[in-house]
Residue, then its C-alpha position, 0 to 999 in steps of 0.5 A: m731554323l727560322v724561315l720567313r716568307v713575305q707577302l707584304l709590300l716591304f718587310c724588315f727584320h733584324c735577328k741577333s744573339a749576344d754573340d751573333d748580329l745577323g744584321v738588318k734584312v729587307l724582303l720584298p714580296q715572294q722572297y724569303c730568308e732563313f738562318s740556323f744556329k747551334p746553341t752553345l754548349i756552355g752558357r746561354t743561347d738566346f736569339y731575338c728578332s725585330f720585325q717591321w712592316i707598314a706601321s708596325f714594329k715588334w720584338f720576339d724571342v725567337y729562341v730562348d735557351g731553357r724554354d726552347y731546349c734543342h736536344e737534337c741540335w748536335 
């Protein structure tokens, strides 16, 4: 589960995988957003997110199958 809590004036993020696009979310101060998912049994699950605030834009791999193996997800 990914939980984001915002302290900035405006914070935008966009998370997706090859199968799911969660869309662009905009959070205001003191708001939060969370999402969860289950890795696929067959194939590969990778989730990555872009984060944008003030004058910054960053991409992060938030879950990479193989790197972040989750043996308790099921």
